[in-house]
C-alpha positions in Angstrom: -0.4 -0.1 0.4 3.0 2.2 0.8 1.3 5.6 0.8 -1.7 4.7 -1.8 -5.0 5.5 0.6 -7.3 2.9 -1.6 -5.5 -0.7 -3.5 -7.4 -3.3 -4.8 -5.5 -6.6 -5.0 -6.2 -10.5 -5.3 -5.6 -13.5 -3.0 -4.4 -15.6 -5.8 -3.8 -15.1 -9.4 -6.6 -14.0 -11.5 -7.0 -13.9 -15.5 -6.5 -10.7 -17.3 -10.3 -10.6 -18.7 -11.2 -10.8 -15.3 -9.0 -8.2 -14.0 -10.0 -6.2 -16.8 -13.8 -6.8 -16.1 -13.3 -6.1 -12.4 -11.2 -2.8 -13.3 -13.9 -1.6 -15.8 -17.0 -2.1 -13.7 -15.1 -0.6 -11.0 -14.1 2.0 -12.6 -17.4 3.1 -14.3 -19.2 3.4 -10.9 -16.6 5.7 -9.7 -16.2 8.2 -12.3 -19.7 10.3 -12.8 -20.5 11.0 -16.1 -21.1 15.2 -15.5 -17.0 15.0 -13.9 -13.7 13.6 -15.3 -11.9 12.5 -12.3 -12.8 9.6 -10.3 -14.7 10.0 -6.7 -11.9 7.7 -4.5 -14.2 7.9 -1.6 -16.5 5.4 -2.8 -14.1 3.2 -4.1 -15.0 0.0 -1.6 -18.4 0.5 -2.5 -17.3 0.7 -6.4 -15.6 -2.6 -5.8 -18.3 -4.3 -4.2 -21.4 -3.3 -6.5 -18.8 -4.7 -9.8 -18.3 -8.1 -7.8 -21.8 -8.5 -6.9 -22.6 -8.4 -10.4 -20.4 -10.6 -11.3 -21.3 -13.2 -9.1 -24.7 -12.8 -10.0 -23.7 -13.7 -13.8 -21.4 -16.3 -13.0 -22.3 -17.9 -9.8 -20.5 -21.3 -10.5 -17.2 -19.3 -11.4 -16.5 -17.8 -8.4 -12.8 -16.9 -10.2 -14.2 -13.7 -11.6 -15.2 -12.5 -8.2 -13.9 -14.0 -5.0 -10.4 -13.0 -5.3 -10.6 -9.1 -5.3 -10.6 -7.1 -2.2 -10.3 -3.5 -1.4 -7.4 -2.2 1.2 -7.7 1.6 2.4 -9.4 4.1 3.8 
């Protein structure tokens, strides 16, 4: 973490496609359409909403959503 207020990590290696899907979904939730910069105060909630969407879409494939977690304030 070394000075970063928010970090998204995985507990084990994930596929590039899974990582990209989680990153895109999280950033889509962080960047309001009216403002070009991410609102990092909601980083954990954005990741959580993205992972819940993926879990609902792929309930039998936890490799898409189970490894990711948010660390930070």
